[in-house]
N, C-alpha and C positions, 0 to 999 in steps of 0.2 A: 607513341601515344599511349597514355595510361587509360585504363577502362573505367576507373573511379577515383575520385579525390577524397582525401581525409583532411579536414581542418580541425586542429586541436590534437596534440600528442601527449596529453596527460595519460594517466593509467588506462582509462576506458578507451580513449581514442587510439592510443598506440596498440593496445591489444586487439581492438576491432580491426585495425589496419592489418595486423599480422594474421588474424583469422581469415580476412578476405583474401590476402595474398596466398595463404596456405591452400585455398580452394582453387587456385589457378588463375587468379585475376591480378593484373598489374595495377599498382596504386601510386598515385602522386600524393605526397604528403606535404603539409604546410603547418607551421605554427608561428605565431607572432613572436614567441620566445625562441630565438635562434639557437640558444644553448640546448633547449629541449629537442629541437629538430636535429641538431648535430649529435646529441646523445643517442637519439633513435637510429640515425643512419650509421653511427659507429657500431651499434649493437646488432642491427638487422639489415644494413644496407646491401648485404650480399644477395638478398632476395629481390623480387620484382618490384622494388620501390624506387621512386625518384623524388628527391627533395626539391622543392621550388622556393624561390626567394620572395615571391609576391603573389597576391591573389590574381593579378593579371597573367603572370606566368602559369599559375595553376590552370586557368581557363584555356590557355594556349596548349597545354600539354594533354588535355583530355579529349578523348573521342567524343563526337557529337551523336545524339544529344548528350550533354554533359550530365554526369551523376556525381553529386558532391554531398558527403556526409559531414555535418557540423557537430563536433563534440566539444562544445564550449559551455561555460557556466550559464545557467538559466537567467532570463531577465534581459537587462539592457545589453549585455555582451552579444546576445543572439541578434537583437535588432541592429546593433552597430555592424556586426559581421554581414548581415543581409544587405544593409545599405552600402557597405564597401564593395561587396562582390557583385551587386546587381549590374553595374555598368559593363561587366565583362561577360554577362550571360546573354543568351539568345532565346527566342521563343521555343518552348518545348523542353528546355533544360530542367533538371530535377534537383531540388534542394531537399535534404533530409536532415531534420533536427533530431538528433539522437540523445539530447540531454534531457534532464528532468524539468522540462518547461511546464509552466502553468498552462493548462489546456485552454484557458480564455485567451492567452497570448497566441497560442497556436491557431485558434479560430480567426483572430484578427490578422495574423500574418498570411494565412492562406487566402483570405479574401483580397488582401492587398496584392499578393503575388499573382493570383488568378487574373487580376485586371491587367497585369503586365505580361501575361501569357507564360509565366514561369510556373512549373508544376511543383507542388510542395507536399511534403509528408512530415507529420509530427509523430515520432516513433519512440515509445517507451522501450528502454533497454534494462533488463534485470539479469543479475547473475554475478555482479561484482567483477573483480579483476580476472578470476579464473573463468567465469562464465563468458566474459567478452572474448577471451582468447580461445576457449575450447567449444563454446556453444552457448549463447545467451538465449533467454526468452525475449522475443522481439514483438512489440505491440504497435504496429503501424496503423495510422489513420490519416485521412487527408484526401488528396486528389486521387481518384480511382485510376485514371490513366497513368499517373506517376507510379502507383503500385504495380500496374501491369509491366511497366518499364524496368522495375528494379527487383521484382519478386524472385527472379532466378538467382540473384546474388544473396538476397536476404534469407531465403529458405535454405540456401546452401550453407550459410554460416550459423544458422540457428541451432539451438539444442534440439535433440530428438526425444520425443516422449517414449515411454516404454514400448509402445506399439510401432515405433519408427516414424511417427508423424512429426514433421518439423514444427517446433514451437514458435511459429510465425504465420500470421494470416491477417488479411485485411479486415479491419474492425468497423470502419465507417468513415464518414466525412469529417473534415476539419479537426476538431479536438478529440475525437473518439479514442485514438491511440494513447494520447497523453492523459486523458481522464482515467483510462484503464490502468495506466502505470501509477497514477496518483492513488487510486483505490488499492492497488497492489501494495503500495508502500504503507498506506493506512492500515491494512491488514497486517503487514509486517510489523508495524509499531505495536499493534495490539497483541500479536502472538508472542513477540519478544517479551513484553511486559507480563503476560500470563505465565510464561516459562520462568521469568524471574520471581514471580510470586510463589510458584510451586517450590522453587529453590529456597526462597526465604522461609517458607513454612517448614521445609525439611531441616534447614540450617538452624534457624532460631527457635522454631517450635518444637522440633524433635531432637536437636543437638546431634544430628547425623554427621559422621565423618565424611570428608570430601570424596574419598574413594568409594564409599557406599552410595553417595549421591550420584556419582558418575555411573555406577553400575545400575542404579535405579533408572536413570534416564536411558541408559542403553536398552534395558528391557522394555521401556515404553516406546521405543522407536519402531513400532510396527502398526499396521492397520491405519485407521483414521487419525490416530494421534501422531503417528510417525511422520517424519519429514526432515528437510534440511536443517531447520533451526534446532530441532531436538538433537540431531546428529552432531552439530558443531558444539552444542552444549556439553555433550559427552567429552569431546576433545578438549574443550576449555577446562572442564573440571579436572581432567587428568594431567594437564600441562604443568610441568615443573621448570623452574630456573634455579640453578645452583642448589639443587636438592630440596627446594621449597616450592609448594604450590603457588602459582602466580596469582590466581584469582583473588584471594583474600588481600593481596597487596595493592590491587587496582583501586584507584580513587572512585568513590561512588557518586560521580558527577557525570551526567549523560548529556551528549550533544544531540543536535537535530538540524537538518538542512532544509526543512520547509515543507516537504511533501506530506508529512503527517498533519501538519497545520492546515495545508490546503484541503486535505480530505475532510477535516472537521469543518472547515469553512463551507465547502461544497455541501456537506451533509446538512449543516444549519440552513444554508440558502435554499435547499430543496425540501426541507422539512423531514429529513430522515434522522431518526434517533441513533446515530452511530456512537453509542455511549462508551464502548470499550476502547476504540481508537482515541476518543476524547480524553478518557482517563489515562490512557498510556501517554498521551502528549503532556497532560498536566503533571503526570508523575515525573517526566523528564524535567519539566520546569521546576518542580519542587526539589529535585535532586540538586539543582544548581544553588539552592539556598543552604549551602553546606555549613557556613558559620552560624547561621540562625538555627539550623537543626542541631548543631553541637550544643548551643546554648540551651535550646528547648529540652534536649535530652537530660540536662542537669535539673531542670525545673519540673519536668513531668515524667517521672520514672514509670517504666512499664509495669504492669501487674506482675506480682511474684507468683508464678505457677510452675509446678514441676513440668519437666519436659514430657511431651506426649510420647508414649511408647507404642511399639507394635507394628507388625507388618500390615495389619488391617488398615491402619491409618494411611500407610503408603498407598494402598488401593483407593482410599477415599480421595486423596490428593490427585491421583491419576484420573479418576472419574470426574472430579471437579474441573480439572484442566481440559478434559475432553468436552464436557458440556459447554464450558466457556468458549472453546475454540469453535464449536459448531455455531454458537450464537454470533461470534465475531465474523465468521465467513458469511453468515446470513445477513448481517448488517452491511457488509461490503457489497453483497449482491443487490441489496436494496438501493444503495447509492447509484450503482451502475444502471439499474433498471429505471430509476427516477431520472437520471441524467439523460438517458436515451429519449425518454418522453419529453423532457424539458427542451432539449435542443433539436428534436425532430430527426433523430438518427434512426436508420434501419439497423439495429444493433442486435446481434444474436449473443446473448449472455453465455451460451454454451461455448461459442468460439473463443471468447475471452478466457473462460475457465480452462479450455484445452491448452491455451498458450502457457499456462502456469504449471503444466505437468512436468516440465523439464527445464533446467537451466536457471530458473529464477529462485529467489530467496524463499518464497513461500510454497515451493513445491512440496506436496505432502500427499498422504494417503486419503485426505479428505476430498480431493478434487474429482475423482471418478464418481463418487457418490453424488456430488453436487451436479455434475453433468447429467447423470441419470435422473436426478430429481427435477431438472428443468426440461426433461425430454418431452414425453407425451402430455404431461400435465401443464395446465396454464397457471403456474404458481408464480407469485411475486416473492415468496419467502420459502426457502428450502426446508425450514423447520416444519412445514406442513406436509412434507413428503413422508410416506409411511416409515421409511428406514430411519430418517432423522427424528421423527416423532418418537419412535421406539427407543432410540439411543438417548434422547433427552429424558424421557420418562424414567429410564434406568439410571442416568447419571446425575440428574439435578438434585436428588436427595443428598448425594455426596457434596455437591456444590454448596448446599445449604449448611451442611455440617462444617465444612472447611471455612466458609465465610464467618460462621458463628465462632469457631475456634480462634480465627484470626482476630476477631473483635475482642474476644475475652482476654487474649494474650497481648493485645496492643501491637499486633503485626499488621502493617498496612497491606491490604489486598484491594486496591482501588479498581483494577480491571475485573477481577472475579466478582467483586461486590456489584459493580455496575452490570455485569452480565446477568447476575441473578435478578437484579431490580428490573432490567429490561424484560427478562423472561416472565416475571410475575406480572408486569404491566401488560405484556403482549397477550398473556393467557387470561387476562381479566375481562369479563364481559361488562363489568361496570367499574369505572374508575372514579376517583374523587374529583374529576374535572367538572362534575356538575356543580360542586360547591365553588370551584374556581370561577365558573361562568357566572354564578350568582353574585360572587364578590365583584367581578368586573362590571356587572350590570348595576350593582348597588352604588359603586363610587363613580362610574363613568358612563352609565347608560349605554353599555356596549351591546346589550341584548342577549338573548339566549333562545334556545328552542326546547320544546318538550319531547319526551320519548315517543309519544304517539303522533307528533307532528314535526319531524326533524327538519323539514324544509320551510317551516313558517317561523320567521323571527318574531320575538315578542319582547316586551320590556315591562318591568314592574316598578311602580313608585313605592319603593320599600319603606320609606319614612313618612309618606303622606305629605312631604314638603317639596317633592321634586316636580318635574314637568312631565309632559307626555312626548317630548321630542327625544328620539334615540340617536345615538352615534351611528355612523356608517359601519357596516360589518365587512371586514376583510381580514385576511391573514398576510402579513408582510413576509 
């Protein structure tokens, strides 16, 4: 009898299964694609694995209560798999969805399965191919009893933070784990775009050689700015094929699989201005307009300015990147905090941040500072913590300079520009929204409030030709 089952043997599922087996557990594996199953067993079948030919056989081969990890594509395939496997499960069995599921789907599935006495976990998994094999960041949420039943395996296979703590902990009920993974990926979108903009400023704005850019990023890979994404950027910039750098030959059309989009949708639904992730997502969409961009490049030439010289400018780009990254992580924290309140979760933001210290794509030197910022203080935004306030006051002047330079030279910096706009909006005691409210009241009688009576709605007949009846006040 196997101790755990793995359904889905693509890259992540097969590597997670190998990780689990390497920790001393026997694994029954199943894939609807029998070729994938045979390839897995041909490569790794000498271990404590047993391939099964059906979901019914999988259930028969597992110790009870059964523990089954599902690593299939998000959406309808997960629902179909649950429907097909349910007849073979018994009360108390545990299903774990380790894919990138929409957390709203996870909430729905847990409610349905709880009614059938099946315990359910929605678990974010980050770290890619190597992380899955050697130690990913695991973000489980769902049935608390289910967590108690599987935590010995999950903590064993998870990455370890620098202090040795497993990067795996229970986050909260129903969709808490998958929302955490969604926001993780939204931050990932934003940070990747910010790094790309720093690269483009060095490449197009300064005319730097590729080996010099690689060395620059290498020196930046320390402290709050350092992390996994900076480190792989160094490797990418250095990589050659047939004596030529590979990066300039790669088509500038970016893909996306939905989690960045879900982050933006959730931010919009909960009223959180996650501007950097949104611009990073839209930048990917714009990259796909390749033929239109090539035509536009002929019609709208860039300003003709000399390349920007000097080591001092490199430091300005570094500081601009650091300021933007702080703001990006702050926006991600705002989404998680708002989500916990919206869905009624007892959610410790520090726990989620601790899970990102190892194994995951956004692991970086920023995280310890964020954890400390949310310690004793009752903050909703880490930008208000003394350490981050100090860093931003030091770095934002550079962000202003780089955004201005990019604009002057026609170099697109959508993520950095949105970081600066958010920062200036956040630090403004008085925004132009007073005019906006007056406009809404003028054409739609939506009402407004006065500074000295913020809880008292009122309406003005701006033209003398309107009525006294006002529209209802609400925020969708």
